[in-house]
C-alpha positions as CSV (number, residue, x, y, z in Angstrom):
1,X,83.7,192.2,124.4
2,X,83.8,191.6,128.1
3,X,87.6,191.2,127.9
4,X,87.9,194.6,126.2
5,X,85.8,196.2,128.9
6,X,87.9,194.5,131.6
7,X,91.1,195.7,129.9
8,X,89.8,199.3,129.6
9,X,88.7,199.3,133.3
10,X,92.1,198.0,134.4
11,X,93.9,200.6,132.4
12,X,91.6,203.4,133.8
13,X,92.3,202.2,137.3
14,X,96.0,202.2,136.7
15,X,95.9,205.7,135.3
16,X,93.9,206.9,138.3
17,X,96.3,205.4,140.8
18,X,99.3,206.8,138.9
19,X,97.7,210.2,138.9
20,X,97.4,210.1,142.7
21,X,101.1,209.6,143.2
22,X,102.6,211.9,145.8
23,X,105.9,212.1,143.8
24,X,106.3,214.7,141.1
25,X,109.1,214.4,138.6
26,X,110.5,217.7,137.1
27,X,113.4,218.9,135.0
28,X,114.4,215.7,133.2
29,X,117.1,216.4,130.6
30,X,119.2,214.1,128.5
31,X,122.1,214.8,126.2
32,X,121.0,214.5,122.6
33,X,123.1,211.3,121.9
34,X,122.7,209.7,125.3
35,X,121.5,206.1,125.7
36,X,122.1,203.9,128.7
37,X,123.0,201.0,126.5
38,X,126.3,202.7,125.7
39,X,127.5,202.2,129.3
40,X,128.3,199.0,131.2
41,X,129.3,200.2,134.7
42,X,128.4,202.9,137.2
43,X,129.7,204.3,140.5
44,X,128.8,207.0,142.9
45,X,130.6,210.3,143.3
46,X,132.0,210.8,146.8
47,X,129.9,213.0,149.2
48,X,131.8,216.1,150.0
49,X,129.3,217.4,152.6
50,X,130.0,217.4,156.3
51,X,127.6,214.7,157.6
52,X,127.6,216.2,161.1
53,X,125.8,219.3,159.7
54,X,123.3,217.4,157.6
55,X,119.7,217.2,158.7
56,X,119.1,214.2,156.5
57,X,119.6,210.8,158.3
58,X,122.4,208.6,156.9
59,X,119.9,205.7,156.4
60,X,117.9,207.9,154.0
61,X,121.0,208.6,152.0
62,X,121.9,204.9,152.0
63,X,118.4,204.0,150.9
64,X,118.6,206.6,148.1
65,X,121.9,205.1,146.8
66,X,120.5,201.5,147.1
67,X,117.4,202.5,145.1
68,X,119.5,204.2,142.4
69,X,121.7,201.1,142.2
70,X,118.7,198.9,141.9
71,X,117.3,201.0,139.0
72,X,120.6,201.0,137.1
73,X,121.2,197.3,137.7
74,X,117.6,196.6,136.4
75,X,118.7,198.3,133.2
76,X,121.8,196.2,132.7
77,X,124.6,198.2,134.4
78,X,126.9,196.8,137.1
79,X,128.4,198.7,139.9
80,X,132.1,199.3,139.7
81,X,134.4,200.5,142.5
82,X,137.1,201.8,140.1
83,X,136.9,203.6,136.8
84,X,133.1,203.3,136.1
85,X,131.7,204.4,132.8
86,X,129.0,206.5,134.4
87,X,129.4,208.6,137.6
88,X,126.2,209.1,139.6
89,X,125.9,212.4,141.5
90,X,123.0,212.6,144.0
91,X,121.6,215.7,145.5
92,X,119.1,215.9,148.4
93,X,117.3,219.0,149.7
94,X,114.8,219.1,152.4
95,X,112.9,222.3,153.2
96,X,110.3,223.1,155.8
97,X,107.3,224.6,154.3
98,X,104.2,226.4,155.6
99,X,100.7,225.5,154.5
100,X,98.5,228.5,154.5
101,X,95.0,229.6,153.5
102,X,93.7,232.9,152.6
103,X,91.0,234.5,154.8
104,X,88.1,235.8,152.9
105,X,86.5,238.9,154.3
106,X,83.2,238.0,152.6
107,X,82.8,234.7,154.6
108,X,85.1,235.1,157.6
109,X,84.2,238.7,158.6
110,X,82.7,239.1,162.0
111,X,79.2,240.5,162.1
112,X,79.1,243.9,163.8
113,X,76.5,246.4,164.3
114,X,77.3,249.7,165.9
115,X,79.0,253.1,165.4
116,X,82.7,252.1,165.7
117,X,84.7,251.8,162.4
118,X,86.1,248.2,162.5
119,X,87.9,246.9,159.4
120,X,88.5,243.4,158.2
121,X,91.4,242.6,155.9
122,X,92.2,239.5,154.0
123,X,95.4,237.7,155.0
124,X,97.2,234.4,154.9
125,X,96.8,232.2,157.9
126,X,99.2,229.3,158.7
127,X,97.3,226.0,159.0
128,X,100.3,223.6,159.1
129,X,103.9,222.8,158.5
130,X,105.5,220.1,156.5
131,X,108.8,219.1,154.9
132,X,109.3,218.9,151.2
133,X,112.2,216.9,149.8
134,X,113.8,217.1,146.4
135,X,116.1,214.4,145.0
136,X,118.3,215.1,142.0
137,X,120.2,212.5,140.1
138,X,122.9,213.4,137.6
139,X,124.6,210.9,135.4
140,X,128.1,211.9,134.2
141,X,130.1,210.3,131.5
142,X,133.5,209.7,133.2
143,X,135.7,209.7,130.1
144,X,134.3,213.0,128.7
145,X,133.4,214.5,132.1
146,X,130.0,215.6,130.7
147,X,126.6,215.5,132.2
148,X,124.5,213.1,130.0
149,X,121.3,212.9,132.0
150,X,119.7,214.6,135.0
151,X,116.3,214.5,136.7
152,X,114.6,215.7,139.8
153,X,111.7,214.4,141.9
154,X,110.0,216.1,144.7
155,X,107.5,215.1,147.4
156,X,106.3,215.7,150.9
157,X,108.5,213.9,153.3
158,X,106.4,211.6,155.6
159,X,107.0,211.8,159.3
160,X,107.1,208.0,159.6
161,X,110.6,206.5,158.9
162,X,109.3,203.4,157.1
163,X,107.1,205.6,154.8
164,X,110.2,207.7,154.0
165,X,111.9,204.6,152.7
166,X,108.8,203.7,150.6
167,X,108.7,207.3,149.2
168,X,112.4,207.2,148.3
169,X,111.8,204.0,146.4
170,X,108.8,205.4,144.6
171,X,110.5,208.6,143.7
172,X,113.6,207.0,142.3
173,X,111.5,204.6,140.3
174,X,109.6,207.5,138.8
175,X,112.8,209.3,138.1
176,X,114.3,206.5,136.1
177,X,111.1,205.9,134.0
178,X,112.3,208.7,131.6
179,X,115.8,207.3,131.3
180,X,116.7,206.5,127.6
181,X,117.9,202.9,127.7
182,X,118.5,202.3,124.0
183,X,118.3,204.0,120.7
184,X,114.7,204.2,119.5
C-alpha cells in the first residue's frame, strides 16, 4: 500500500512540475499517414534571411539547430548533408510585449470632497516589458516536397543567455513529444 501511495505522490509531483513549465506548445499538425519511422535521414533547409538584420543572436539559432538534431537523433534518424529524407525548416520570431494592468476606479480612485467635478476613468497601465519568442519546426518530405509535420512552441525569453539556452532545450523537447514515431 505504501508503494502505491509513493507512486501516486510521485506522479502528482511530476504533473505539478509539468504544469508549471514556461513553454507552451501550440498548433501541432501531422499529415494523416506520417510516422517518423518511415524516414532515415534529415537535414536543415538553408537560412535565407540576412543575418545582419536579425535581432536573434547566432548562438541561439545554433542552439536551436543542435537541440532539433538531438531530438531527431534520439528518435533514430541520422543527419545527412546531401539528399536527406526529411528537410527541417526552422522559424524563430521574437516580439517585445507590454505587460499591463487595468486600473479600477472603485479601488484606485482618489478620494475627493469638494465642489469641482473630477472624473476617474479606468485605463490600462504599463507595468513591464518582456520578450516573447516563438519557435516553429516544419518537417518536409524531400521526395514529395510536402509538409508532413509542424509544431510551434512559445515562451517568455529570459534575459540571461544561459537561461535562454535552457529554455530552447526545454521548448524543443516539448515540441517533439507529439511527434508520431511509429504506427500505433
